[in-house]
N, C-alpha and C positions, 0 to 999 in steps of 0.2 A: 272558494272551498277553504274551510278552516285548516290550520296547520296543527298537527298533533305534537305532543311533547317531544317525541324522539326527533321528528323532522326539524322543529325549531332549534333543538339543541345541536343537531348536526350542522345546521346553517350557522349557528353561533360559534362553532369551534374555532375558526380562524381568529375571530376577535378575542376569544378566551386565551388562545395561545399568545397573542400579542400582549395581553394584560399580564399573563404569567411571566413572560420574558421581562417586562418592565419591572415587575416586583423582584424577580430573581437577581436582576442586574443592580438593584438598589439594596446592597447588603445590609442586614439588620440584626447583628448579634445583640442578644438581650441586654448585656451589661454595658453596651455602648449607647448611652442615652441620646447622643447626637445622631448616631446612625439610625436608631429607632425613630427619632423625630423626622428624619429625612424619609424613611420608609412610610411613616404615617401620612406624609404629604402626598406621596405617590398613590397610596391606597385611597386617600380622600379624592384625588383627581379622577382615578379610575371609577370609583363609586359614583361621583357626581355625574360623570359622563353616562354611565349605565343606568343609574337610578333617578337622575334628573334633579338631584338635590345634594348639597354638601352635608357632611356629617357634623355632629357636635363633637368637638375636640375636648377630651377630658384628660387633664394632666394631673397625675398623682405621683408625688415624690420624684418629679422630673421625668416620669415615663408617660409617653403619649398613647392614649387609647382613643378609639373612634366609636361613635354610636349613631346609627340611623334608626329613627322611629318612623315606620312606614304604615300607611293604611289609615284606619278609622281614628278620628279624633275623640270618639266617645270613650270616656274613661272606663265604661263597663263592657267594652267590646272584648271578645276573646283574643288572647294574646299568645303568640309563639315567639320564643327566643331562639335566635340562630347565633351560635358562638363560633368565633374564629380567632386566630392570632396572627400577627404579622412579624413577630420576632422569630429568629432562628438561632441555632447553636453555632453557626459558621462565622468565624472571625472575618473582619474586613480584610480583603486581599485573597479570599478563597477562590474568587472567580479566575484568578491567574492559573490555578492548578485544576479547577473544576468548572470550566466555562459552560455557559448556557448552550444547549444544543438540542435539536430535534432531528433524529436520524433513525430511519427504519422503524418508525412508529414509537420510538422511545424518547421521552423528554428528560433531559438531565440538567443539573445545576444546583447550587447550594440552597437547601430549603424547599426545593420544588415539591417534594413528597410530604414533608413535615413543615408547614402545611400550606404553602402559598397557593398551590393549585386548588385546594379545598376552599380557600378564601375567595378566589376568583369564581369558582363554581357557585358559591353562595350569592355573590353579587349578580351573576347572570341569571340564576334561578329566580331571584326576587325581581329582577328587571322584567322577566317574562310574565310574572304574575300581574304586573300593572296595578299594584295596590293603590287605592284612592282614599283621600280624607273622608269621603262620604260613604266608604265601604262598610262592610259588616265586621271586619276583623282587622287586627293589626299585628305587625311583625317588627321585632327589634333585631337588628343586626349589630352585634357588639364585637368589635375587633380589638383585642387587647395586645399590649406590647411587652408583656413579661411572663408569658405562660411557661417558657422554657426554664425559668428560674423558680417556678412554683407559684407564680401569680401573687407576689407579695403586695403589690400596689393595686391590683385589679380585683382581688377576691371580693371585697365589699361591693364593688361596682357590679360584679357578676351576680352576687346574691341579691342586691337591690333590684336589678333588672329582672331576675328570675321570679321574684316574689309575685304571686298571683298568675303566673303563666300556666297555661295548660300543657305545654310541652317545651322541652329544650332540645334542640337539634345541634349536634357538635360536628364540625367539619374537619376533625382530625382525619388523618389518612386511614384507609381501611386496613383490616387484617388481611392475611394471605388469601389471594384469590378474590378479593373484594368483600370479604366478610364484614358485617357490621359488628360493632363492639357493644355487647349488652352487659358486660361486667368488667370491672377494673379493680385492681388492688388499691387500697388506701396507701398513702405515702406519709412517712414521717422523716424529717430531716433534722440532723443534729450536728453541732460542732462541739467536740469535747476539748476543753482547754486544760492544759496541765502546767502548773507553776511549781518549779523546783527551786534550787538555789545554785548559783554559779560558784565555781571554784576553778583553780588552775588544774588542768588535767594531768600535768606532770608532777607538780610540787606537792599538792595536797588535795587530790580528788576526793578523799574521804570526808572533807569538809563540805562537799556539795551534796545536793539532792538531784540526781540525774533525771531530768524530764524525758530524755530519750529512752531510758530504761523503763520508766513508768509508762511511756507511750506504748512500748512493746507489750507490756502486761495488759494494758487496757484494750489494745487492738485485738489481741487474742480473746479476751473476755467478751468483747462485743461481737466478734465473729461467731461465737458459739451461741448466740441468743436466738438464732433462727430456729424454726420448727418445721422439719421436712413434712411431717404428717399434716400440719396445718397449712403447708405451702407458703409459709411466711419466710422472708429473707431479711437478714440484717447484714449489711455490707459496708465495712470500712472502705473509704475511697481516698480522698486527698489527705496527705499527711505532711507535716513539716516539724522540724525541731532544731534547736541549737543555733549558735551564732558564729563560732570559730572552731577550727579543728583542735585547738588546744585548751578549750574551755568546757567544763562540765555544763551540759545544757540546762539553762535555767527555765526555758519555756518550750513547750511543744503543743501541737494541737492536731486533731484529725477530724474528718467529716464522716458522717454515717448516713447511709441511705437504707431505710427500713420500709418493707412493704408487706401488707397482709390483707386477706380477704374479709376480715371481720374487725369491727371496732374493738371488740373484746381482746383480740390478739394484738391490735395496735396498742391498747392500753397496757397489756402485759409487758410488751417490749419497752414502752415508755417508762414504766416503773423500774424495770431492770436497768435501763441506761441511767436514769436519775439516781439509782442506788449504787452506782459503781464506787468501790472503795480503793484507796491507794495501797500499793504494795511497798512503796519506798518512803512514804511520808510526804510526798508531793501533794499539792492542793489540786483537786479536780473540780472543774466547773463545767456544767452542761448547759449549752445554749440550744434553742430551737425546740422542736416538739412535733406533734401531729400536724401535718400540713394539709392533707386532703383525706376525707373519709372515703371508705370503699364505695364503689358504684355497684349496688346489688342488682342482679339480673331482674328482680321483680320490678325495678324502676323502668326497665327497657322493654320487657317482653311484649306488653300490649302495643307499643309503637312498632316493634319488629313485625308483629302479626299484621299491623296496618300497612307497613311498607311492603310486605310480601304480597298482600292482596292488590295493592296498587301496581306492583311490578307485573303480576299476572294479568291484570286488566289492560295494561298498555304494552304487553309483549316485551317487557324489559327483563334482564337477567334476574333470576330469583335470588335474593340475598339470604344468607344464613347468618346466624349470630354466634359469636365466640366470646369467651372470657379471656382477658389478657392481664399481664402483670403491670403494664405501664399505666400511668394516670393522666388525667386531663382536667380541664375546667368542668367537664361534665360530672366529675366527682362532687363538685360543690353543689351543682343544681340537684343531683340525685339525693345528696345528703339533706337537702331542704324538703324532700318529698315531691319534687317536680319530676314527672315522667321524662326520662332522658334517653335519647338514642345517640350513640357515638359512632365514629368511624364512617361517616357519610361522605368523606372527602375522596381524595385520589386513590386509584388502584396502582400499585407499583411495589416499591420496596427500598430497603437501604437507608431508612431514617437515620440521620446523624452519621452516616458512613460514606466511604468513598464511592460506593456504587449506588447512591441515592438516585432514584429514577421514578418516572411516571409513565404508565402505558397510555398513550394518547387516545387510542380507540375506545378506552373506557370512560373518557371524560364526558362525552355527550349523554350516554345512558344514565350515568350517575347524576348528572345535573338535572336531567329530566325527572328522575326518581325524586330528587330533593324538592323540585318545584311542585310536583304533584302531591307529595306528602304534606307540604305546607298548605297547599290548596285544600286538601282533604281535611286537615285538622281545623282550618278556619271554617270550612263548610259544616263540619260536624258540630262545632260549638255554636255556629249561627243557628243551625237547625234545632239545637237543644234549648235555645233561649226563647 
């Protein structure tokens, strides 16, 4: 008797928990390229065991990404892109204060929710599909190593792999209650550099141009650029200035995180930040710009409808769609016009926070839904050709 998707996913849960533990215990903060390389090695070994083949390692600017191309070797075969990342925001040593654990149905550990559990789910879902070179469709699993930094080295890789795909499925963690993410804000990232002139703070401060004072003016100006009616936010974040306590600050800088639901709004904010003018005579230089375009719900809703139908067919929890302020690599694929469904990963909460956790009982049904969605997409495209 054949095994249904829920049954095989339940049977695979112990192996999935083992794989999640291995990844959580191999800490992988994005900015630590050696740690990311070590994590990539663990991901490669897990994937090789489950998928039967090693990935292609792609190193860009010292950051290690992994790519599996599975299924048909026919260049014209329908393709689905599955996106995941193995970097986290947690610094090496976080396991000492946030150890891996599974207790009372709750899994904890640095990066477990965002998004190591989703990565493991993707590997096991693809393993269950048993894609063959002589099959009718193909799937690329792309696992990047710098998503938490805005994907500076992997964006071109993602866009290259997405080109020509009929769907992109993103294994970021779910929204509250397991909701799938059908819309995301676009993200712009800036560093505002301020160059003044040093002088002795006690003897002749009037001969300086105080970069700290200029920073205060510019932080307030930038903080006022958001638009509540448009639900756009412009947030000054990290700031630094000065060199010694008795010197007029010659240099200062601060970072800005700007988010908007439309490209028009992103461009308005971009023009405003690039148009900042000095209040003290300091030189202002703006670095950065628009990082990710918005993920418009129109790119996701057909896939959400398909996922809901699959869930109903197999007795799985019925997913709903939500729009969120956070961004992901799905913004890139949606921006290319590729149908994109996000938030297919773990159910839990506390991304980037002390209470980060995953609900263990939700892992099997979510993995089953992912596998059946991929199967359905390939079958659809095969039938259409």
